[in-house]
C-alpha positions in Angstrom: -3.7 -0.6 13.9 -5.9 2.1 13.1 -5.4 5.8 11.4 -6.2 7.3 14.5 -4.0 5.5 16.6 -1.1 5.9 14.0 -1.7 9.5 14.3 -2.1 9.6 18.3 1.7 7.9 18.3 3.3 10.2 15.7 2.2 12.8 17.4 3.3 11.6 20.7 7.0 11.8 19.1 7.1 14.3 17.3 5.5 16.6 19.8 3.2 17.9 16.7 -0.9 18.4 17.3 -3.3 15.6 16.4 -4.4 17.8 13.9 -1.5 18.7 12.1 0.1 14.9 12.0 -3.4 14.4 10.8 -2.9 16.8 8.1 0.5 15.2 6.9 -0.2 11.6 6.9 -3.3 13.3 4.6 -0.8 14.5 2.4 1.8 11.8 2.4 -1.3 9.2 1.7 -2.9 11.1 -1.3 1.0 11.8 -2.4 1.5 8.2 -2.9 -1.6 7.9 -4.6 -0.9 9.8 -7.0 2.5 9.0 -8.0 1.0 5.2 -8.4 -1.7 6.8 -10.4 0.9 8.6 -12.6 3.1 5.1 -13.2 6.0 6.1 -10.7 7.1 4.0 -8.0 7.1 5.2 -4.5 10.3 4.0 -2.3 10.0 4.9 1.7 13.8 4.5 2.7 14.2 1.7 5.4 10.6 0.2 4.9 9.9 -0.8 1.4 8.5 0.1 -1.9 5.3 0.6 -3.5 4.5 -0.2 -7.6 1.4 -1.1 -9.6 1.5 -4.3 -11.5 -0.1 -5.5 -14.0 -2.4 -9.1 -13.3 -2.8 -10.7 -16.6 -6.8 -12.1 -17.8 -7.2 -15.3 -16.5 -10.1 -18.3 -16.9 -11.2 -19.7 -13.4 -13.5 -22.4 -12.8 -16.2 -23.0 -10.0 -15.3 -26.2 -8.7 -18.6 -27.3 -7.5 -20.2 -26.8 -11.4 -17.1 -26.2 -13.3 -18.6 -23.3 -15.1 -15.2 -21.4 -16.9 -15.5 -17.7 -15.7 -13.1 -15.2 -18.0 -11.6 -12.8 -14.9 -10.1 -9.6 -17.1 -6.6 -8.0 -17.2 -6.1 -5.9 -13.4 -4.0 -3.3 -11.9 -2.5 -4.1 -8.5 -0.5 -2.7 -5.9 2.5 -4.4 -4.5 4.6 -3.6 -1.4 8.1 -4.9 -1.6 9.9 -4.2 1.9 13.6 -3.9 2.1 15.9 -6.4 2.7 16.9 -4.3 6.3 12.6 -4.4 7.7 12.5 -8.0 6.5 15.1 -9.1 9.1 13.5 -7.2 11.7 10.8 -9.3 11.7 13.0 -12.8 11.9 
């Protein structure tokens, strides 16, 4: 689903304008990203949680040449669905 489709569906369900819905969605996204950048987890009740995890540095090997390359550690956003939302997809 594209952002425009999400905005349309939310505005139809809430009776709000598309412009206002887009503003609220952008503000929500900004708040989530800001909290993740500050090291805080974000939990959306009934949906799941977002958190930042650190992936360790590692060495990879190119399958054809056998060349080894170092991959540095990095941070990654992880989403964990709640148990109830997992059950909805069974």
